N, C-alpha and C positions, 0 to 999 in steps of 0.2 A: 196356257192354252185353254180354250173353252170349247166344249162340244155342244152342238145344238142339233136336235132332231126335228125335222120339218116334214109334215105330210102335205104334199102339194096337190094331191087329188085323192078321191075316194079309193082306198085300197093301195095307194102308193106306199112304198116303204119309207120309213123314217130315214132322214139323212143326218150325218154327223158333221158339225162345223167345229173346227179347232181354232181357238184364239191363242196365239203365242204372245206372251207379255214381253216386256223390255228384255232384250237379249244381252246387251252390254258385252259383246264378244263371245258369249257362250252359245255357240252354234257349231255343229259339225254334221257330217253325213249321218252319224248315228241318230241325230234328231229326226232327220228325214225318214230313216228306217223305222223309228218309233211311230211316227205319224202313219206310215203305211201299215204297220202292224195293228194300229188302232182302227184302221179301215175308215179314215175320215174322208168325207166328200168335199170339203172345202176348208182351207186354212186362211186365217186372218192374222197378219202380222201388224202389231200396233206401234211399231217404231222403236227407236233407240237400239238399232242393230249394233252400232259401235260408234266410235268417233270418226265419222266419215270413212267407215270400213268398207271400201269398195270391194275387196276380195270376198268378204262375207255376204255382201249384197249379191254378188255374182252366184254364190252358192245357193242362196235363197231363190234367185231368179231361175236357177236350173232345176229346182225342186219339181219333180214330175207329179204334181197334184194341182187341182184347181186352187187358186190363191189370189188374195188381194193384200196389198201392202200400203201402209202409210208411214212415211218417214218422220222421225221425231227430232227433238232439239239436238240430241247428240249427233245425229246424222248430218247436221250442219255446224258442228262444234267449232270448226276453224274458219267458218265463212260468214256467220250471221252476227257476230259480236266483235267489237273492237278488241276485247280481251283475247278472244279466240284467234283473231287474225294475227295478233302479236305473237301468239304461242305456236302458230301453224308450223308443222314440221316439214312442209313441202312448199314449193314455189308456186304461189297462187297466180302469178303472172303468166305461167306457162301451163298450169294444170288446174282444172275445175272439178273437184271431186263431188260436188253437189250435182252438177250436170252429168257426171259419169254414172252416179247412182240412178238418177232419173232415167237416163238412156238405157241402162242395163235392165231396169224393171219394166220400162215401156208401159203398156196399158194395164199391167197389174198394179201400178202405183195409182191409187184412187184419190190422192190428195186433190181437193178442188175438182173432183171428177166422180165417175161412177163406173161400175162394172156390172153388166147384165149377165145373168147366169141362166140360160135357157133351160138347162136340164133340171134346175131347181125351182124355176119360177120366182126368182129373187133378184133384186138389184141391190148391190152394195154401194152406199154413198160415202164418200170420203170427206172428212172435215178439213180444217186448215192444216196443211202439212207443216212439219218442223216446229210445232207449237211449243212454247215455254209455259203456257197457261197464264191465267189471270185476266183481269178486266182492263189492263192498260195495253194500248197498241204498241208492241215492242218490235224492234228490229225493222223499222220502216224502210230503210234502204235495201235490206235483203228482200223483202216482199215486193218492193217496187221493181227491183232488178229481175227477179226470177218469175214473178207472176203479174206484174203491172197492177198490184193491189196496194192501195194507200191507206185503208182504214177498215174498221169493222163492217161498215155498210157495204163496201165493195167486196169484202170477204164473204158476207152473207149472200150477196148477189151471185157469186161464183157457185156456191152450194145450191142456191135456188135453181140455177141453170141445169145443174146435174139432176136435181129432183124432177124438173119439168121434162127432161128427156129420158127419164127412167122407163125401161120397157115394161116393168112389172109393178104392180100395186103394193106388193110386200117388200118392204125396205129393211135393210140392216144398215145402221150408221156405225162407222168406225172413225176414231180420231186418235191422235197420240195422247192428247189430254181430253178428258171428258167435258161435258157441258156444264155450265153454271146451273144452279137449282137443285143440287144434290146434297146440300147442307153446308153450313159454315163452321161446324166443329172441326178441330184439327184432325180428328179421326174419321171425318166424312170421306167419301170416295175421292173427292177432289179438294179436301180441306187442307189449309196451309198448316203444316206441322213444324215450321221453323219460325224464328223470330221475325216479326211479331207473330205470336201464336194465334191461330184461328183466322177465319175468313174463307170465303168460297173462291178457290183458285181455278175454277173451271173456265172453259171458253164460252163467252157470251154469244159469239157468232154461231157456234155449233148448236147452242140451245135454241137460238132463233130459227135456224134452218130446220130443226126437228119440229118446231111449232108450225112452221110453214108447210112441211110435208103433211102433217095431220090435217091442216086446213084444206089441203088439196085432196083429201080423202084417202091418203096413203095409210097403210098399216105398218107400224114400226114395232117389231117384236123385240129387237135387241139394239142396244147402243153399247159398244165396247171400246175400251181404251186402256191406256197404261199410264206412264209418266210418274204418277204419285205412288211410290213403292209401298208395298204392304207393310213392311217394317217401318215403324215410326221413329222419328228422330228424338222426339221430346219425351217418350216413355217407352219402356221395354216390356211392360206387363200385359200388353195386348197388341193386336194388329189393327191396321186400318180396316174400316168397313169395306168389304170387297164388292158387295152387291146391294142394290136397292131397287124397288119398283116405284114408278111414279104413279100419279093419279090416273093415267091412261092405261096402266097395266104393263108398260114397257119395262123390261129388265135392263138395268144399267150394270155392266160388269167391268170392274177394274181388274185387269189380268196381269198386273206388274208384280208378280211374285219373284223377288230378287234376293239372292242370286238364283238363276234358273237351274244351275247345276249344284248338287251337293254330293260330297263323297260319303258313302256308307259302306262299311265293311270291305273296303278296297275297291268298290265299284262306284259308278256314277249313276245318280238318279237325276232325271230332268223333268221339269214340270210343264204341264199344259192345263188349260181349263176345258171342261167338257160341258156343253149345254144341250138340252133337249127341247125341241119345239114340235108340237103336233098341230097341223094345219098352220094357222098364223099365231098360235099360242105357245109361248115358251114355257116348258114344263119343268126343266131341271138344269142346274148348273153345278158342276163338280170340278174341283181342283185335284188333278192327279199327278203322282210322281211315278215315272216309268223307269224300270231298272235296265241293266245292260242286256237282259234277256227279253226285253220288250214286254215285260209283265208289269201290271200296275202294283207297285209296292205299297202305296198308301193313297187314300183318296179322302177328300173332305167335301161333303155336300154343302154347297153354298146357297142353293135355292131349290125348293120343291113347291110346285104350284098347289099341291094338296095341303100344304101347311100354310098358315097365315104368315104373310111377309110384311115387314115394315114398309110403309109407303112414304115417299117424300111429301112433306106438307107444303 
């Protein structure tokens, strides 16, 4: 989860935005209680709630906090691929769990859409939902069936439509996978860390949509996503690069700290990312672990504007 502080007017209080990384079935009412104890103003869920886990999606939809959600590849695990359809544990002829999730979330699902937040003066823009990442157009039949989208160009057009109708100039982008352009090393925020090692595995359509928003005069303070877990497959001596800033000063945050829950001294600690924005400038990003008493047991500062940060070249 990522917390962000935004000052929307002179003298206005900072706000806290929580970004919840890949859940993979690790969500309960205790997570919602932790978010409320942290006094967050907005929660962003970047997908992979479970393998078409409709019950958990219902829990998230019922969370009594302002929120936006984008579903990830695991949220269409049994519907988007030939392999998944063969492994499907339910009858897809009589039940569509992708549609069930989308219907449950309603307007809070921002994939190929947007959510205007009048109390914050921000519009959240969603990237391509259910993304597997990479520069190949994958699962064409799935995107044609659910969205009528046939290629990257049409995908970009859907995001551009959301940008054009945004109520506010200040935008936050969220995707399941991040955009291309954040590096091709396997340790990069969207770098490929499985064979063949290396290569930018971000979403090119999301990158193009961000460029479009800036050309329209929009301010983009934050781009947040998950999908590429912090723990690397090809090496265990370091973690994936979790944040970077681009040449426009936008912070890109990978929130996929997996597993989200760890057991410590008989209790459960759960992670969220916390980011601070002042005006339209993002000031701080922190990964926190919250214990059963809703206290922050551990935190790792990922970004502070006062310190020099590596920019994407």
